[in-house]
N, C-alpha and C positions, 0 to 999 in steps of 0.2 A: 332592173327593169321592171319597167309601170305593169300590171297586170292590165289584162285585157276585159273591157266590159265582162257582165255574165251571160252566158250564150243560154240557148237552147237546151234541156236536156234530151237525150237520146232516148230515153224512156219515154218521155212527152210525144216525140214525134212518131215514136211505134205505135205510142197507143192512139193517137189521133187518127195514124194512117188506117188503123184495124176498124176505127172505130166507123171515119166515112164508109169508110169500104163494105164494112158489113149495114151502113144504114140503108146505102143505094143499094146491098142485095136486097134488103127487106124488105122496102119498097118495092121493086120488082116482085117480090114473091108475097107480098101481101095479098094478093089476087085469088090465093088459094084458096082461102076460106076452112071451113069446119071439116071438110075430108082429111086434110092435113094436119089437123091438129091434134090427133091423137097420137099418130106416128111421129110429132114431133116432139112432143113431150115423152115418150118413149126414148127417142133419141138424145133428145138434153139430159135425159136420166142415164142414158149409157154416158154421153160425154163429162155429166159429173159426177161418176163413179170414177173413169178415167182420169179423170183431175184431184178426186181424191186419193186415188192411189199415187198419182205421181207428187202429191201434198204431203203424204207420209212417209216415200219414200226422201223427200226432200227435208221433211222433219228429221228423219234418221240420218241424214248426212250430216245436218246441222247438229246434232246433237255426238256422232261421233266423231265429225273431224277437229275440233275444238284439242276434243280430247286426245286426239292421233297426233296433232302437231304436238302439244305439250306431252306426248309421251316419247315422241323422237327427240324435243330438245333434252329431255333428260338423258335421252340414252348416250349423250355425245360428254356428259360430264364426268371429270376422272373417277378415276374407282375410288371410293372409301370404303380403308380396311380395317376400321376400327369403330365401334359403337359412338365412339365420342366424337369422332369425325361425321360420322353418317348425321347426328343429331345436328352438328354446324349447319347440314346444306337442310335442314328443316323449314326452314324459309320458303325454299325453294319448292318444296312439295306442297305445303301450304298454300302457297301462292298457285298453283295446279288447283287445288281444289275450291280455291274462291274464283278464279277464272272461270270457271264453268260449276254451273248449281248441282246438274247433271251426274258428274264425278260425285259416287258417293263413298271412296279409299282410293289411296293412291300407296302402293307398297313394291318391297324391291325383296327377289330374294338371292340370296349366294347360294355356289355351286357346296358349299363347307354345308348346307343347312341353316344358315342365317337368314334372318328375316326381321322386315321393317315396315308397320304399315303405318297410315298416318289416316285418320277417319276426324270425320265431321260431326260433331256431338250437337244438335239443334232440338231434336224431338226430346220432351219430358221425359217421354218410357224410356229411351235410351241413354240419357242421361240417371236415369232412376235405375235402369239394370245394370249398367256401369258402377253405381255408387260413386259417381263421379261427385268431386267439391264443387262448391258454387262458385258460379263464373268461368265454370269448364267451357270452351269451344271446342278443343283437338283434344284427340284420345291417338297417343301413339303407342301402340305395341309392338316390342320386339324380342326377338329368339337371337341371343348372341354366346359366345361359346369364350371362355376364360383360357388363362395359358395353359391349364391343366386339361383342356378338353371340355369341361363338364359345360350344360347347356342351363343358359340363363333366363328365365323366364322375365319380363319387366313391363309393364303399365305405366305411361306417364301423362298428367293432363296437363294441357297448356291452357290458358286464356286467350282471347283474340287476339295481345300482345307478343304472344308466345312466351309468355313468362309461366316459368314452370310452379305447377300449383303445387302436386303432389308426383310421386312416387310408389307403384305398390309392386313388391316382388312376388312373382307368378310362379311359382314351381313348377305347378300343375299347366302352365302355357308352351305346349310343345311342338306348335307348329311350326312342321318341316315342308318348304315348298317344294322339295325336289320330285316328290312323285306326283306333284299337283300338274293334270294336262297343259295348264297353261304356260309352267314353266318347261314342261318338258318339248311342248312342240315349239314356243319362243326359243328355244336353248339352241335348236336344230337349225333357226332359220336367222337371217339378217332383217327379214322386212316385218309389218306388225301383223299379230294373231288377234284375231277375234274367237270368241268362244260361244257357242251358242246361247239363246236367253235361258236364262234361269231365274231362281228367286232369290235374293240375298237373304241370307238368315238372320244378318243382324237389323236389317232396315226394313224386311219384307218388301220390298222393292224388286220390280222385275226388269232385267237388265243384262248385260254380257259382259265379259273380263275381255279386256283390252291388254296384250303385252309385247312387251318388245325386247330382245335383249341388247344390251350395251356395247358401244361401239366395241369396245375392247374386248368385250366376249366373259366378262368375271361375272356379271350380275344381267338377271332379267327383270325390268321393271312394269308394272302392273295395274291398271287402273278398273275400279268396279264403276262401269257407267248406265245410269237409270233410263230406259225406257217407258216409262208411265205417260210420258207426256203424248206418247204414240195415240194412246188411249183418249188422253183429252180432244187430241185433233181430232180422231175420229167421231168424235161424241160433237164436237161443235162444227163440221160438214155435214151433220145428216142431211138428206135431201127431205124428208119429212117429219114430222115430229116422230113418227111409228117407226123409223126406217131402225132396221138389224144391222149393226156390224160389227165382225169380229176379224182379228189379224193368228194366222195360225201359220205352224210349222208344217213340215211336210210329215212327221210323226203324229200329227194330231194335237198338239198339245196349243193351248191358250196363249196367244203373245200378248194379243190388246183386245180391251173388252171396254166399256165406257164404266161398267161397275168391278171396279176392283176386287173387290170383296169375292166375288165368283170367281175370280183368276186366280187364286190363292187357295191351295188345298191343307191342311193342317195333318200330319200323317206322322203319328208319336210326336218325337221329340222335333221332328223335322216338317219343312215345307216344300209343296213342287210347285210345276204349273197345273191347272186343271187341264185335263182331258177335254175337247171337245163335245164329247155325247154328256158329259157331266155340266154343262151348259143349258141344259134341258129347254134350248129356243127349238119351235118345228120349223118355224119358216127358215131356219140356217139351216136346220139336219138337213132338210129336201135336199138343198144346192148340195151340203158334203156329201150325199149319200147318193147323190146323180150328176157328177162334172157336165156342168154345161160347154155346146159344141165351142162357144165363141167366147167375146168380154162384153156382146151387147147385151142389153137386159132380155129377159125370158119370162113369160109367163108361166104362173102354176096355182095349183089350188092347194092350200092348207085347211082342211077344217070348214070348209064352204065359203073360205076367203081367196080372192085375185092376190098373188103378190110377183111381184117384177124380180129374178134374183140376176147376180151379177158375180162371176170370180176373175178377180184381176189379182196378176204376180205380184212382188215385189222384187227388185233387184240391188237393192242397197244393205238391208241389214244382213251384215255378217257373211252375206254371199251366199244364204243356202235359198231351199225352195220355198219359200213364204207367200200367203196367199192373202188376198184380202176380203172377206165371203161379206154381199152387202144385200140385203132383202128388204123392198120398198113397199108397201101395203098400196096396192092396185089403188082405192079408192082416193087415200092421200095422196097420192102421183097425176091421179087424172082431176082431183077437186077443182082446180082452176078452169081446168077445159069449160065446164058449163060458164063461165064468167067472161073468159075469152070471146065465147060467142057473140054474147052480146056488145064486148070492148076491145074488136081489134088490136085498137090503139094501146091497149094497155099491156096485150102480147107484145107488142114491136117494141114499149119503151121496158118491157121485162127483160126482155131478149138483147139490146141496148145495152142492160146494166149487167148482164153476164158477159156483152161481149166484152164492155170496157173494164172490166176486171180482168178477161183474158188478156186484151191486150196490155195492160197495167203489170201481170205476170210475165208475160212477155219482155216487153222491152226492160223490166229489172233482169232478167237473163241474162239479156246482151247486154246491157249497158253495166251491172255489176263487175265481171272481170276488169272492163276499163277501170273503174273507179278504183277498186284495190289494187290495181298496176300502178294509179296515179299517187294513191297514198303509201306504196312499199318506195317509188322514186322521190316523193317527198324527202320521204325518211334517209334516204341517200345523202339527197342535196342537204340534209340535217345533221351529216358527217354521223349518222346513224348507219354504219356498215356491216353491223353484225345480222340484221336483216335479212331473208332469201328473198330476192327479187324474180318473178314469177307468178301466171298465171295460167289454169285451164280452160281453154276456151275451143270451140268447134267454128269459130270463126278465122280463117285463115289469117287474115291481117293482122286480126290481137294475138294470135298464139307466134306469129311471127316478131312483131316488136316486142311480146313479153322475152322472148328465147334471146334478142339481143339486148335489151335491158339485164335479165337476168348475167349473161355471161361481162356485159359490163362493170354489173356490181361483184361478181366474182373477182373480177381482174384487178377492180379497186383494192377487195380484201387481200387480196395474193400479194400487191405491193405494198399494204399497209402491214402484213406480214412481215416480209424482206426486211421493211425498214425496222421494225419492231427487233429482226434477228440483227441486223447490223451492228445496230447500237445497245441491244443487252447481252448478246451471246459472246463470253468472256473466251470459251475456248474454241481456239481454229477451228478444229476438223468438225464439229458439230455446228457452229457459225455456216461454214462452208455448206456443209448438208442439207441444213436449215433453208439457204438462200436458194440453192438451188434445185430443191423440191418444188418450193414456192413458185421458183421460176419457170421452170418446167409445165408446172399445174396452169399456171396463169398463160402461159403461148399456147398450149396444146402442140404441143412438141413432145416426139415418140420418146425422149430420154436426153442426159443431159451428163455431163463431168466437167470438173474442174481439176487442171494439172499445176503444180506450184513447181517451179524453179528451182533446181539445187545445185548452187553456183561451186560447190568443191567436188561435186561427182560430174557436173555438167549435162546432169539430165532434170527432164522432167517428170515428177511423182504424182501419183495419181492421187489425189487429196479429196473428195468426192465424186458419187457418182450416183446418177437417181436413174433405176428402170432399165439401167444397162448392165449386161452383165460379160458383155466381152473387151470389157476396157484394159488395157495393159498396165500394168502395175509403173511401167517406168518407161518412159521416151529418149533416146539419146539424142543432144541437142549440138553439135558442133557451133562455136562462136559466131564463126561465119554464116551459119543458117540464122540466126536473129533473125533477121529482116527481112524473111521468107517463112517466120514461122508458123502462119496460119495455113499455108500449103503445104508444108512439109509435116503438120498434126493431122492434115485430113488424109493425106497420102499413106500415113501410119495408120491411121485408124480403119484405113479403105473406104472413105466416107464419101468418098468425092462428090459432087454437088449437091447429095440430099443430108446438106450441114450447113450451120453459122456459127463461127468460129471468133472471138475476139481475144485480143492478146491484153493481158492485166501487166500494168507498168507503176509504177510507183510513182510519187512527186518530185524524183529526180530523172525520170524517165529509164529508169533501172529494169529489167525485166525482174515480172513476180511470177508470171505463169498464163496458162492460157483457159481461157472458156469456151467450151464445145456445147452446143447443141445439137441433137441429132432429129433431122425433119421426118414426116411421113413418109411413107413411098410413095405417094403421088406428087411430092411438095420438092421441090428445089432451092437453092439459096437464094436465084436469081429471083426466084417470085414470093420470096418474103419483103414484104412493105417494107417501104423506108421508115414509115415512123415505128415500126415494130424494130427494125435493123435501130436506128438512132436510140430506142429505149434501152436495149439491150445495152449498146456502146456507154450509153451512160448511166446505165446499172452497174457494167463491169468496172467503170470508173471510181464508185462510192464502194464495192466489193475492195478494188485494189489496195483505196487506204486505207479499208478496216483489216484486211490483211497483212499492210505495212506495220499498221499498229499494234496488234498484236504479236506480229512476230516481234516485235521491237520489246511488246512488253515479257514475251518469254524469254527471250535473251536475256534481257536485265534481270528476271528471275533466276536464269541459270546462273549468270554471275552472282547474283546477291549469295545464290547455293553455296557456289564456290567457295566464297569469301567467307563465309561462317565455316565453310569446311576448313579452309584454311586457318581461319584463326584458332578451331578447335584442334585441330594438328598442331599449330605452332604451339601451344599449350601442353600438349602430351610430351611433345618434343623436348619443352625447357627440363622435365626434370625425366631424366631416366628410369625412376622409381615409381611416376602415375602414370608412364606412356600408357595410351590407349585406354584412358580412362574416359575421356572424354568420349572416343568412340563406340567404347562398350556400351555405356549408361544408352543411351539413344535408342542404340537396337534393343538393347531388355527393356525399355520403356515401352517402344514401340509394339512388340509382343505379349503386353500384358497388356494395353490399350487395346490392339486389334480382340484381344480374348473378350473385353467388356463389353467392346462395339456388337461384338457377335451371338453375344450371351442371347440366348432366347427363354431363359426362366431364371430366376432366383431374382437377386438384388439388384442386376443389370439388364434388367430384360427391356427397361425403356430405355435406357442408355441408349443415345446414338449421339454422330458427329459427324458435320458434312464434310466433302472433302477440300473444303479452306479452313477448318477446324482443326483436319488431321492434319493437314500443312503447317498453321502455327503452332501446334503440339510437337512435330519436328523439325523447326527450326529452334523454340524453344528447348529441346531436349540438346542441340547441338550445342548450344551457348550456357547452358545450365552452368558452366564452373566458368565462363568468359573472367571473372572477377580475380581468378587466378594467375594471369598474367601479371597483378601486380604485388603477388606474395613472392617474399625472398625466395630461393631454392634452397639456400640452409636451413629456413624453418618448415619448411614442406618435407625435405631429405631427411630431416634431424633424427639420426639413429641414436645417438645419447645424450646423457643429458647434458653435458660438457662442450657438445658441439656446435659451433657455429661457422663460420667460415672454410674452419678446420676443429681437430676435436682437442679441447685443453686438456684432455689426459695428463696429454705428454707433458706440457708444463707443471703440472702436479709431480708426475714422474720425477721430472729435472729436481725440483723442489727435494722430493726425497734421495733424490742421488746425492745433492749438496750435504743431506743431513747423514745421509750414509758415509759421505768424506768427511764430514764432524766427527761422528765416533770414532773413524781411523784416526783422524788429528787427535782427539783426545788420549787414544790408548797409547799412538806414540810419542806424544806429549808426556803421558805419564811416566812412558816406560824411560826418557833421557832424564824426568826428573827424581828417577832413582825409585819409584814403586814398583812393588811386585808384577811380575808378568802375569800370574797366572792368576789372580784376581782381577787384574786390568783386559785380560783375553776372554776371560766369564763375561763381565760388563761391555764389552763389544760384541760378542756374538751374542747377549741376551741383548742388547739393543737393536741390533741389524737383523736377528728375527720379528721384534716388535714393526720393525720398520717393513718388513715384506709380508708381514701378518696386515697392519693398517692399508698398507696401499692395496693389496689383492683386496681386503675389503671395500677403500673407495673406488677402486676399479668396479667392483660388481656393484656398487652401488650406481656407476656410472652409464650400465647398460639400461638399467629402467627396467625388467624383466620382471621383478618381483615387487610386490608391496612393501613400501618402507612404514615401519611403523615408529612408535615415539622413541623405543628405545635405539631404534637402527640412528634416527636423527639425531638425539641425543650423543652416540659416540663419534658420530658427525663432527659434533662441536668439540667433542675432546680431540680428536684428532687433529682439527683444526687448529687448534690453542698451539700446539708445538710454533717454536720459532726458528726461523733461520734469517742468516744474516746476509742483508742487500748490502752491496757496496756501490752500484751503477745508479747513475741519476735516471727516474722511471718517468722524464718529461724530455726526453733526448728523442728526436726522430719519431714524433709522434703526427699526427694530422689538426687541422685547426678543430675541429669537430672534438676529439681528444681533449684539446688544450681548452675547450670549452667546459667539460664537463673538469677541468681539474680547476676551474677557476672558484673560490673559495676555500680550497683545502690547502693548507697551507704546507710548506716543504719544508722534509726534516732533514739533517746533518745525517752525512751518511758517515759510516756506513749505520743500517736502520736494521733494527729485528723487526720482522713481519712475522705475523701468523701465518702456519701453511696453507689454511685453509680462509677466505676471508670473505667478506660483503663489501666493499670500497665504493666509496660515494661516487667514483669517476666510472661505475661498471655500471651504473644507473643511467640512463637518457631518459630526458623526460620528453612529453609531447611536445611541448614549444608552440609552434604555429600551424603545423601539421595533425591537429588533435579532428579526431573524424566524429560527424555529426550525429553519434548512435543513440547517443542519451535523451530517453524520454524528456520531453521539455526543452529540448536546445532547439531555438528557432532555424539552424539550418536546416533542421533533419527535417524535412519534407517529404517524406518517405513513409514514416510513422516505423521506424526503428525504435526497437525497448531493451538496449543490451545494456550490460556492465562494464564500464571502461575502466581498463587495470591503472592504476598511478600512474604506471611510466610505459614510455611507449617500447622500452627492453629493459632487461636487466640481466648482468651477466655473472653478478654475483656468484661466486664458486661453492661457498654452502649455500645458497637459496635453489640453487638448480642442483643440488646434489639431491636437498630435501626431498624434490618432487615425490610425492606418494606412489603415484602409479604413471607410466608412461616416461617418456623424454622430455613433453614440452612445460615450461612453467606459464603461469597466467597471460603473461604478454606476451608468449610466444601461440598458444591457445586462442588469443583473441586476434592475433595475426592470420592465422588460421582460419578463424569463422569470418572473418574481415573479408573474402573471397567474395563472399555472398553478399554483402553490405555492396561491396565495388560491382558484382554482376548486377544488381537493380538500379543504381546508381549511373552505370554504362548505358545499358538497356534503355533505362529510361530517358536518357538523353537522345534518343535514337528517336529519329523522326518515323517511328513506322504507321503504314498505312492500315485504315480503321480494320480491316481483315486481321490484323496481326496486332492487334493492341493488349490482348492479353499475352503478349509474349515474354515481357519483365516479369510477372507475377506468377507465370509457368514452370519459370526458368529458376525464378529468385527466392521460390517459397519451398523446395524440396528438403530444407531441414527446420522445418515448422514440426510440431507434434500435433494428436490429436486433442491434446488434454491444455493445449495453449502454453508449454513449458519450453516450446523448440525456441529458435531464433531465425532472423534476427527481427522479427516483428510481433512474436510469442500470439499470431494467431490459433483458432482453434480450427477443430472439426468443421462448424460449421461457416468457418471464413476462407476454404480450402475446395476447389472444386476438385472431380475426380481426377482430373488431368495433373492436379497437381501431387495428388496422391501418389498417382502412379508414378511419378518421379521419387518421390520420398523412397518407394519402394525398391525403385529401380538402381537410386544411388548406395542406398545401404548394402542390396545384396553385392553388387559389385565391390565395393568397399570390403566386406567380410570376406571374400573367395580371392581377390584381387590375389596374385603370386608376387608383386612386385615391389611390395612397401618393403621399406630396410627395417622397419620397426616392430615388424610384426610377422608371426609365421601363418600364409592363407589357409583359411577354415576349410573344413568338408563340406560338403550339403546339408549332411545331418547335423553339425554346430552351429555351421550359419540359419539353418532352419529353425533350430531349437532357440537360438536368439532372438531371430526377428517373431515368433511365438511369442515368446519373453515382452518384447517388445508392444506386441498387437494387446495381449493381458494389461500390459500395463498402463493402456492408449495413447502410446504414442505414434502409432502409427495403425492405419485403417484395415483392422479384422477382416473386413468383408472383402477386402481387394486381395488381402494374404490368400485368404480362400480361393478365390480365384486363381491368385496366383501359383496355387498347389494342385488345384485338382483339379486346374487345365493343362498341367503339365510343362509352364513355361520355363522353369526352372530346370527341369531336365534339356529343355531344347537346349537352354544359354548355357547349361551346364557343357555337354557336349560337342558345343562351337570354341568353347574357351576356357573353360575348366583344365588344372590340369587330369591327367588319369588316375591319380593318387587320389583326388578328392570328392569322386567321385564314388562315393560308398552305398550302402545300404540304405533307405531312408522309407519309412514305415508312414504314406502321407496320410491316410485314414486317422491314425493315432493323433499327427497332429493338428490333423483338423480338427478332432474332439479336443484337444486343448486350446483352440483360440476361443 
């Protein structure tokens, strides 16, 4: 749109109209002559005095309005709870100082006694007083409380670019805002509070304190506003050189006087405003002592000299009874009268000049609201919707235009907020509450509600309500009532015609719910304009799409959670001995994590997690052992050293049976050969006793309950050297894999003597093509694994397994157990987790790492492990120690488990600080009461073990 040509200013029109009118009036009155001159001058003096009062009023308003706007804007800021957060908002406070040079300081007081003040340092005396470093422009004085409640005073010095130059600790700086009048008064009101004028101790300026409670009521913002300009204004507007002007309050204290040094009185270490009688000006003392009857100039005599006195009230400054006292010397006031007698035209010109100024001021007063309104509307047209639109004016047309534009701007802001809520809010309930609240505010209706349809229950459930208290939680709806849903809901809510309802449907036209807006008492649905009805219907369509999208997302999340739980249950069900591990560990980990988040002191006082991060942790906890789905049951459940798919001790026992029979055969063969029976019987019994004892030793070694020393292993070798005779081919009836392992082993002619215990080549299974990528430097190892890989995939050698020094697992089987965490990381890393769940593989896969970097599978150290990962490690270890369903160990008691974990913490294997929290918070006992057997819960001296960490 093309801009129109520049028109005539309203201010100019008003000025010209007044000027021409007064010119005609002056011409008509010019004949009066000398008799009216004196009275005219006195009257002019009174008018000028009135104008002076108005000017001072306006000047005070111009001083206070910008500061009041700034403080109101600051009141809408979210509350900063820590000193660091408050310092982040320092640019806002500094901008308030820069925007209004009359603001001396901006500060914020908090109900807990904390305080933050920003002061501009431009005066050399102030810089010297505060010992400010070179380049200082701003001083920040703060009083905060530490975690232990101790009060800490600090001064910070900043340059003009808000670069921190120096921080000074001030232990004696104990300013508490709570007993201050400005804090007390502002805390009890929602409007801005102004104090009486007083002398600022720091800057020696006269001013007022302006205070405003924050919107959420958790802080009070204050500003010190200087009114020194009022004194300069009164001096500039003196009617004659000898005119005396002073502004006083109702207590007689001097607020403004051209000579500022006489306004401030030093009283010990403090400063105060001078009392009126301390000024020592006789001409003004007469006016103060004898109040005038009205605002017109009144003549009086002082020390033989005629003066004209005036007393004018001020309405703007703090709303108090302030007055301007004006004393004009009579000789100066009437000095020009003698000249006017000789030249009336000069009088007329002077009068016209005064009227011209008056017309300009009046035109400005009328045109200023319109210019301000135009500037605000240009901001809205420029997509700046944050500014308030509206002005104050006594002109009804201007006021009505301002109200219409203000409502339009508010509607745009609400619509923008609705759009942002629909696009950004992920939680369905919060999104509906936000959209409904802004819609009710924008439409100016009484209340509103959103009901969502529950297909399973055939019920409309209340999802969000705004300003309504009587909405039922549910409304039954039959399937045949869907077509007339609006009328049914209105009847159920007893709204009759005082409402506007819109059905919400998804893109497939399936019922989602209904939006109900409750109109004001005097307004009915038929009276609602078609544009507004269309706007609500279009907005409901966008809301329906958002509702459908979020419901689908929530359903998908429920499905994901169920699948994760299903996988964890499947892993637990895979082995009867580890069943419940994947369920117990997440619960224990969640208990400990909750304590770390809730901690308000100690090592985790600053630790926090968002709801999304907590969900990420829960997912990782449920999936922490998903790799066990690849672990063979016979390894996971291996209870003895010779156990595989079955316990091979039975094969060994059968060989001992063969040797037993061989001993009997030797006996009978000896008898048949004529040997002495007594010697043969003794040899038989001796041999059988040896076999019984040796088998018992082998059987005990198979259990793995005791440590095997070198002597025990040597005896196994000696026992294994016994020979037995095999008559059958060991290559018959075997699988292809076994045939592959016999390649390279020459067959032996039968019968063949074999050792009782042996490690045969065919009992070793090489890795082949299934070698896992866990060795550092392997090009396939993209996950950073750093593990030692056994030579073979498995080794069923009998001596090799019986010689296991501790436990029942050999190196290959131990690696197979540990490999489950490798498979966990590989499996989870291959999943396309969304951005908010990208840390699931690390949290789930790092619970076997140690603080000293000696863990597996990646040898990560303390610096590489997050708190969540360390929590998982403690939960996994404690559950494993106390589990009562493991075939290879007896469940530990509480005291035994804690003793082991304290030892691990001292060895820098687990996080000692987390273990402290685990014990001191009682998480261990909560878990024990839910999952441990009664005999496992023994007495535990928590304080003793805390001292041992």
